[in-house]
N, C-alpha and C positions, 0 to 999 in steps of 0.2 A: 715406408710409412705414408699414406696420403698426408697433406698436410690441409689446413682450414681453407685455403684458396679453393679447393675441390667440392667445398660442400655447400648447400643452401645456407645462406647468412640471411639474417634477420637485421636490416638498420634500426637505429631508433626512429627514423619516420615511417619506417615500413610498416605494412599490415600484417599483424601477427596470425590472423585466419587465412592469409594468403599462404604464408610460410606453412602454416600446419597443414594447410592443402596440398603443397609442394612435398613436404616429406612424407606423407602420407602414400605418396607415390613408390616408395621403397618397400620393397616385399619384406614380411617377417621370413625370418630363416627357421626351417624344421631342424630338428636336432643334428640330424646326421647332416645335413647340407653345413650346418655351422662348423660340425665337427672337422668335417673335410676342407672347408675354408681356413680355419685354425692351423691345421697341419700344414697347408699350402703356405701359410704364413711364416709357421716357427720352423718349418723346415727347409723351407726353398725362397724366403722373403717375397712372396708373390703379394705386391702391393696391392693389385685388383682385387685379391681376396679379402685383404685386412679393408681395403676401402669398403666394400660389400659388406663387411662386419660394422663398421662404423654407421654407415648410411641407415642399415636396417635398424638401429637403435635409437635413430635422432628422435623419434616420437616419446622413447622413454626420457632422454635428456629434456626435452620441453615438458615432459609432465613432474619431472622433480625438479626444474628450475621453477615453474610456477609454484611449487609450494613455498619458495623463498621470495615471492613478490612482497611479503609484508615488511620487509627491510629497505624500503624507499630507493631503490637502485634498478635501473631500466633494466626489462625482461629482457631485452637483446644481448644485454651482456652477460646476465644469468645464464640463458642458453649457449652464448660462445664459450663462457668459462665450463660449462658442464658439455660442450663438445669437447673441450681441451681434455677432460679427466675421461672422456669415453675413448677417444685416442690411446690416452696412457693404458686404458686397461686391457685394449686390444692388442698394445705393443705387450703387454704382459701376461696376457690370459695363457694357461696351460690346458689345453683340452683334455688331457688324461687325467684331471684331478677330480672328472666325475660330475661336473654340476655348470650349469649352462651359464654361457659369457654374462645375460641379463643381470644375474644373481652377482657376478663377480664385478661386473661395471659399476652398481649402484653404489659401490663403496667409493670407487675414483671419481664418480661424476659429484657426490656429495662433497667429497672432501674437498675438491678444485672449487665447488660453487661456495662452498664455507670461507676456503681461504680468501677467495676473491671479497667475500663480504666482510670479512674481518680485515681485510687491508685496506678497505673503503671506510668503513667504519672507524678505524684508527684516528682519522682525522678528529674524532670526538674523543678519543683516548677512553675505549671501552676495556681496556686492558687484556693482556695476551697470557695470564694466568690460565690453567687447567679449570680453576673454578669459574672464573669470570666468564672463559667461552662456553661452558655449561650453561651458565646464568644467561648469557646473551640468546643462545639457541634454545633454550627452554623456558623462558618467561612466559612468553606468548601461550605455551601448550598450558602450563600451570594456572596460569590468569583465568584461561578457558575454563580449567577443570574444577577451580573452586568459585567460579562465576564471580571474578573480582571485573566489574564492570567499568569502573570509575574512569572517566576519561581525562582525569588529572592524576595527582598523586592517589596512592592506594591508600584504603585505610590501615590503621596500626595492625588490626586484627590479620588483613589480608598478607601486608608485609610478613607479620610472625609466622603465618602459614606457610609462604613460599618460599622463607629464608629456611624454614625447618626441613620441608621438602627436599630443597635443593642443597642443604647443608651449606649454605654462605651466609655472611653476616647479613644483618637487615639493612643496614647503611649500605651495602652493595646493591640490595633490591631495589631501595628507595634510589641509589643514584642513577642505577641502570634502568630501572623504569622510564626516568623524567628523558634521559638521553633518547629512549626509542620513542616515547612518546611526541617528543620534538622531531622526530626525523620520519614520523608518521604521515602518508600520505592520505587524503581522504579518495576515494575510489571516484568522488565526482570532479577531483580537481584536473584542470586542464595540463595535458601530457607537455606543454610549451604555451608559452604566452602568446604566440601567434598562431597557435593551433586550435583545429575544433574539435579532435578527439579528446577523450577523457581516460584515467587510468580504468575505470570498468570495462571500456572498449579491449583492453587487454587482457582480459579474463578468458578462460576455456571451459568447455566442460569437464566439470571435476569426477565425472564417471569414468573409472580405471578402465583403460582398454587390456584386452588379455594378455598382451605383454607385460605391462606394469603387474598384473595379477600373477600372472605365473612367477615374475621374478621376485616380488614381496612375498608370494607365500613360500617359494624356494629360500628366500632369505631368512623368512621366520622361521622355518624349520631349521635350517642349519643353527641359527643363532640359539633356539631350544636346546638343540643337542649339545653345543658348547656350553649353554649354560648349566645343562644337569650334569653333564661331565664334572664342570669346574666344583659343583657345589656338593659333590660326591667325595670331596676332600674335607669339608668343614665337617666340626662335630655337631652333634645336634642341637646344644643352644645358638650356635653361629648360624646353623641353617635356619632356626628358627627365627632368629631375630631378624635375618636378611630378608626372608621373605616376607614377615611382617612389616618392615621397615619400606622396602625397596620395590617389593612386586607384588604388594597387596594396593588394592584402591578402594576407600581413602586407605593411607596407611595408618597404622597402627602408632598410637604416639608413644614418645619416649617413657611418658609417665606410668602408662599402662603396662609397658613390659617391665620397668623399675619395681613398681608393684607384686608383678608375677613371678620374677625372679628375686626380689629381696635384695636388690641393689641399688644404688643412685642412679639417677638418669645419664651422669657423665660416662658409668661406667659401660651401661647400654650403648651409648654413642660409641664408647671406643671399641666396645665388642663388633657393632654394625660395620664401622669404616674398617677394622680389621678385615673382617669378613669379606668384605666390598672389595677389598686391595688384593684377598687371595684369590677372589673368583674373575675380578678382571685380568690379573695376572696369568692365573691357569688359560683363559680364553683367548687371550692375546697369542699366546704361544701354540695354542692348538690351532689357533687362525692361520697363524702363519704358517704352521707345519701343512695344513690342507690348501692353502694358496687364497684363503679367502681375506686374509687380513693385509692390512695395508701399511707396511713397515717403513715405506716412505714418507707417509702422510700420517697428521694427527687429524681426529674427527671427533672431537669433545664435545 
């Protein structure tokens, strides 16, 4: 397997645009070529084939890494960690599973970047439980959905909405928001005290390239198929409550569902949690069977 020293690198002082221009030189692979390269690697240990599969997906790594730039960490480090995940994906990719490498690699790239962020943020003790990881990686998204634009502490109403949607205590929402707000960087802040460049200089075109679109569409289809199969094991009440609470935007409130079913809000919440756990377990098992899962890493 090729190592990182053989790949283009982006130093903290380097130009992101130059790096992106360099990695665009590597051609994207067609399905047949990708299959043959993967077979050459898995069956014969062909390092050159593995290297071609990695380099052809460096643009995908950069695209995913830029999605995590709001955590106050150097983009160069995010891309470097994503490249490590890409290499792990190539190492474990099975071309006989029937899907493209990009779809499989997205799981590994995200997991590698998220683990790096969690290690870095451990300095401010963000916590390591599944619920805290979920809050950490979803707080910005949910704040955007409910248009919580407060620069400081969230309003009590928004804290309650976020806590209910992510199923975490309100105190955790307040604490995490304060930590993340303190770590956020202004896009106009200088990269270094002695540098002229600003954080906004590191941004790239948000329009998805063809490779990203194909990978995301394929991943979405795979997820929807897994979800559909997993939900088939739920009874009608579990399926309806889970759909209303987790798959609908905006989510139906516990109060509305409790009135509809004539049970307490707590009972509705228990049914939701139980149904969600069933679906998670079923999807995880199916994903591992098909090779889409990532049994060695967590990506809450």
